C-alpha positions in Angstrom: -48.1 -125.2 66.5 -45.1 -123.5 68.2 -45.1 -124.0 71.9 -45.0 -121.1 74.2 -41.4 -121.1 75.4 -40.3 -121.3 71.8 -42.6 -118.5 70.8 -41.4 -116.4 73.7 -37.8 -117.0 72.7 -38.5 -116.1 69.1 -40.2 -112.9 70.3 -37.2 -112.0 72.4 -34.6 -112.9 69.8 -36.2 -110.5 67.2 -35.9 -107.5 69.6 -32.6 -105.6 69.0 -30.8 -105.4 72.3 -27.0 -105.0 71.8 -25.2 -103.9 75.0 -26.3 -100.4 76.0 -29.5 -100.7 74.0 -31.7 -102.9 76.1 -34.7 -100.6 76.4 -37.0 -102.5 74.0 -36.4 -105.9 75.5 -36.8 -104.5 79.0 -40.2 -103.1 77.9 -41.2 -106.5 76.5 -40.3 -108.2 79.8 -42.1 -105.6 82.0 -45.2 -106.0 79.9 -45.0 -109.8 80.0 -44.7 -109.7 83.7 -47.6 -107.3 84.1 -49.8 -109.5 81.9 -49.4 -112.3 84.5 -50.0 -110.1 87.5 -46.3 -109.5 88.4 -45.2 -106.0 88.8 -41.6 -105.0 88.2 -39.3 -102.0 88.6 -36.2 -100.6 87.0 -33.3 -99.6 89.1 -31.3 -96.5 88.3 -29.1 -98.4 85.9 -32.0 -99.9 83.9 -32.0 -103.4 85.4 -35.4 -104.9 85.7 -36.4 -106.5 89.1 -39.6 -108.3 89.9 -40.9 -110.3 92.9 -42.8 -113.6 92.9 -44.5 -114.2 96.3 -44.7 -117.8 97.4 -43.2 -120.1 100.0 -40.0 -120.4 101.8 -36.6 -118.7 101.7 -36.4 -116.2 98.7 -34.1 -117.1 95.9 -32.8 -115.1 92.9 -33.2 -116.1 89.3 -31.1 -113.8 87.0 -30.3 -113.4 83.4 -29.0 -110.6 81.1 -31.0 -108.7 78.4 -28.2 -107.7 76.1 -26.5 -109.4 73.2 -23.3 -109.0 71.3 -23.0 -107.8 67.7 -24.0 -108.6 65.0 -27.2 -108.6 66.9 -29.6 -106.3 65.0 -32.5 -107.4 62.8 -32.2 -111.0 63.9 -34.3 -113.4 61.8 -34.7 -116.7 63.7 -35.1 -119.9 61.6 -36.4 -123.3 62.7 -35.0 -126.3 60.8 -35.2 -129.9 61.9 -35.9 -129.0 65.5 -33.0 -126.4 65.7 -33.5 -122.7 66.1 -30.8 -120.6 64.4 -30.4 -117.3 62.7 -30.5 -116.7 59.0 -26.7 -116.7 59.1 -26.1 -112.9 59.0 -26.4 -112.3 62.7 -26.1 -114.1 66.0 -29.2 -115.8 67.3 -29.2 -114.3 70.8 -29.7 -117.5 72.7 -27.1 -116.0 75.0 -29.0 -115.1 77.1 -32.5 -114.9 75.7 -33.0 -118.7 75.8 -32.7 -118.4 79.6 -34.9 -115.3 79.7 -37.6 -117.1 77.7 -37.4 -120.0 80.2 -37.7 -117.6 83.1 -40.8 -115.9 81.6 -42.5 -119.1 80.5 -42.0 -120.5 84.0 -43.6 -117.4 85.5 -46.5 -117.9 83.1 -47.0 -121.5 84.0 -46.6 -120.9 87.8 -48.8 -117.8 87.9 -51.4 -118.3 90.6 -50.3 -121.8 91.3 -49.4 -123.3 94.7 -45.9 -124.6 95.6 -44.0 -121.7 94.0 -41.0 -120.3 95.9 -40.4 -116.7 96.9 -38.4 -115.6 93.9 -36.6 -112.4 92.9 -36.4 -112.2 89.1 -33.5 -110.0 87.9 -32.9 -109.0 84.3 -29.6 -107.2 83.9 -28.1 -104.8 81.3 -24.7 -104.8 79.7 -23.4 -108.2 80.8 -21.5 -108.4 77.5 -19.7 -105.1 78.1 -18.1 -105.3 81.5 -21.0 -106.7 83.5 -22.4 -103.2 84.0 -25.8 -104.3 85.2 -24.6 -106.7 87.9 -22.0 -104.3 89.1 -24.5 -101.5 89.5 -27.6 -103.4 90.6 -29.1 -102.1 93.8 -29.0 -105.2 95.9 -31.3 -103.7 98.5 -34.2 -104.4 96.0 -33.7 -108.1 96.5 -35.0 -110.4 99.2 -32.9 -113.3 98.2 -29.2 -113.8 99.1 -28.5 -116.7 96.7 -29.8 -118.1 93.5 -29.2 -119.3 89.9 -28.4 -118.2 86.4 -27.9 -120.1 83.1 -25.4 -118.1 81.1 -23.0 -120.2 79.1 -23.3 -121.6 75.6 -22.6 -125.2 76.1 -24.7 -128.5 76.5 -27.1 -128.6 79.4 -25.6 -130.0 82.6 -22.6 -127.8 83.2 -22.3 -126.1 86.6 -19.4 -123.7 86.9 -17.6 -124.0 90.2 -14.7 -121.8 89.3 -14.3 -118.7 87.2 -11.3 -116.4 86.9 -10.3 -112.9 87.9 -10.3 -110.8 84.8 -8.2 -107.7 84.1 -8.5 -105.3 81.1 -5.3 -103.6 80.0 -4.9 -100.8 77.4 -1.4 -99.9 76.5 -0.3 -97.1 74.1 3.3 -97.1 72.9 4.2 -93.5 72.3 7.1 -92.7 69.9 7.7 -90.1 67.2 6.5 -90.3 63.7 8.4 -89.2 60.6 8.4 -89.7 56.9 9.5 -93.1 55.9 12.4 -91.6 53.9 13.8 -90.1 57.1 13.8 -92.9 59.6 16.6 -91.2 61.7 14.0 -88.6 62.8 11.5 -91.2 64.1 11.1 -93.3 67.2 9.3 -96.2 65.7 6.5 -97.2 68.1 5.4 -100.1 65.9 8.9 -101.7 66.0 9.0 -101.2 69.8 5.6 -102.7 70.3 6.4 -105.7 68.0 9.6 -106.5 70.0 7.7 -106.3 73.3 5.0 -108.6 71.9 7.7 -111.1 70.7 9.3 -111.3 74.1 6.1 -111.4 76.2 4.5 -114.9 76.7 0.9 -115.0 75.4 -1.9 -117.6 75.6 -1.6 -120.1 78.4 1.3 -118.8 80.4 1.0 -121.3 83.3 -0.5 -121.1 86.8 -4.0 -121.3 85.3 -3.5 -117.9 83.7 -4.3 -116.7 80.1 -2.9 -113.5 78.6 -4.1 -112.1 75.3 -3.7 -109.1 73.1 -6.8 -108.8 71.0 -6.4 -105.6 69.1 -3.4 -103.6 67.9 -3.6 -100.6 65.7 -1.1 -97.9 64.5 -0.1 -95.8 61.6 -1.5 -93.0 59.4 -0.1 -93.9 56.0 2.0 -96.2 54.0 4.9 -93.7 53.9 4.8 -92.7 57.5 6.7 -94.3 60.4 4.1 -95.0 63.2 4.5 -92.7 66.2 1.9 -94.5 68.3 0.6 -98.0 68.7 -2.5 -98.8 70.7 -3.1 -102.3 72.2 -6.1 -103.8 73.9 -5.3 -106.8 76.1 -6.7 -109.0 78.8 -5.5 -111.4 81.5 -7.6 -114.1 83.1 -6.4 -116.1 86.1 -7.8 -118.2 88.9 -5.2 -116.7 91.2 -5.5 -113.0 92.1 -1.8 -113.0 93.1 -0.6 -114.4 89.8 -3.0 -112.1 87.9 -1.2 -109.2 89.5 2.2 -110.7 88.7 1.2 -111.3 85.1 -0.1 -107.7 84.8 3.1 -106.2 86.2 5.2 -108.5 84.0 3.4 -107.2 80.9 3.6 -103.5 81.8 7.3 -103.8 82.8 8.2 -105.7 79.6 6.6 -103.0 77.4 8.2 -100.2 79.4 11.7 -101.7 79.3 11.7 -102.6 75.6 10.0 -99.4 74.4 12.6 -97.3 76.3 15.3 -98.9 74.2 13.5 -97.5 71.1 13.2 -94.0 72.7 9.5 -94.6 73.3 7.3 -94.3 76.3 4.0 -96.1 77.3 0.7 -95.0 78.6 -1.4 -97.6 80.4 -4.9 -98.2 81.8 -5.5 -101.3 84.0 -9.0 -102.2 85.2 -10.2 -105.3 87.2 -13.4 -106.0 85.2 -14.5 -109.2 87.0 -13.7 -110.8 90.4 -13.2 -114.5 90.3 -15.2 -117.0 92.3 -14.9 -120.6 93.5 -17.8 -122.6 94.8 -17.3 -125.0 97.8 -18.3 -128.4 96.6 -20.4 -128.9 99.8 -22.4 -125.7 99.0 -26.1 -126.1 99.5 -27.1 -124.0 96.4 -24.8 -126.1 94.3 -26.5 -129.2 95.7 -29.9 -127.7 94.7 -28.7 -127.2 91.1 -27.4 -130.7 90.9 -30.6 -132.2 92.3 -32.8 -130.2 89.9 -30.8 -131.5 87.0 -30.8 -135.0 88.2 -34.6 -134.9 88.6 -35.0 -134.0 84.9 -32.5 -136.7 83.8 -29.7 -134.2 83.1 -26.3 -135.3 84.3 -24.6 -132.5 86.2 -21.0 -131.7 85.2 -18.9 -129.6 87.6 -16.6 -127.5 85.5 -14.0 -124.8 85.7 -14.2 -122.1 83.0 -12.1 -119.2 81.8 -15.4 -117.5 81.0 -16.8 -114.6 83.1 -20.4 -113.9 83.8 -22.7 -111.7 85.9 -22.2 -114.4 88.5 -18.6 -113.2 89.0 -19.8 -109.7 90.1 -22.8 -111.0 92.1 -20.6 -113.4 94.0 -18.0 -110.7 94.6 -20.8 -108.5 96.0 -22.2 -111.1 98.3 -25.1 -112.4 96.2 -24.3 -116.1 95.8 -25.2 -117.2 92.3 -24.6 -120.6 90.8 -24.2 -120.3 87.0 -25.0 -123.1 84.7 -25.1 -123.8 80.9 -28.1 -122.9 78.8 -27.9 -125.7 76.1 -27.0 -123.4 73.2 -23.8 -123.8 71.1 -21.5 -121.5 69.2 -22.4 -118.3 71.2 -21.3 -115.0 69.9 -21.1 -116.3 66.3 -23.5 -116.4 63.3 -23.6 -120.2 63.8 -25.2 -119.9 67.2 -28.2 -122.2 67.7 -30.2 -124.1 70.2 -32.3 -127.3 69.9 -36.0 -126.9 70.7 -35.8 -129.9 73.0 -32.9 -128.3 75.0 -34.9 -125.0 75.2 -37.8 -127.0 76.6 -35.5 -128.8 79.1 -34.1 -125.4 80.1 -37.6 -124.2 80.9 -38.3 -127.3 83.0 -35.0 -126.8 84.9 -36.1 -123.2 85.7 -39.5 -124.5 86.8 -37.9 -127.1 89.0 -35.7 -124.4 90.6 -38.6 -122.1 91.2 -41.0 -124.5 92.8 -40.9 -126.0 96.3 -39.4 -129.5 96.4 
């Protein structure tokens, strides 16, 4: 017989909820909470917020409802104690394993003594710019600090450092012409290629990563491209070096494209603020103690990943983010062991009850 946290996870995984389309999973969560006597509300952005009334200082437990693509018509499969998809989609353990742990803990603790005052927060669009955490009305929350588990790695990781993250869109604008008449063109592709060749990418030092993820251009085999569009990002633990690396990228493209009689158009957006947790932080200590109690060895880690915790911490809501026990997130190989899902639920229960 499938235990309840596994069944709840399977139910959630089967609900389509790619970023921007979380309505069905939000309805499932609201109905689940109502069945166990806990009312919830949606804020103006569509985040779901609920309160558990108990003892002591209120804390926040938060997870996100959306998934990446391919995340529609997910068919979970259980083999040898492992939950995975049928191989055509992601599984959605990011972040539905944690959501299942949150809901199952609520079910187990409903009406019991020793439960803390808890604000449950279920956000939208974490996978696309952390839209839910950046728009959440924090006045709905009693708690000023709390926990999330939003990283696909073995249980025990606690993330004490996460980078500032900038999105950069650059268009190189030239002049197209027939390939038989190159003298009439300003070749935007050639200009962009030279700029990319000159610009350092990957790990560029000073704990900073720069990447160009998408480049597209051209209208036909026999046409010289008059425009190239690039989608890039920079992640850095230093805001000053983030700004330097951004300026270096833009100036490199501008200087090189001018030599090819091209211009650039740019859009720069800080998507995530960075955070660093003081190692003497009391909320960090709670997370470590909860893990230790369950026989999980805490690992303090720095990560180049970004989470809702980035925005929450930047807005004054102190969130400690931890791993969820799944592996190969955002791929069709994503999976989680049932024993790790059960441990994740016990971790949630430990955090939500009075020590």
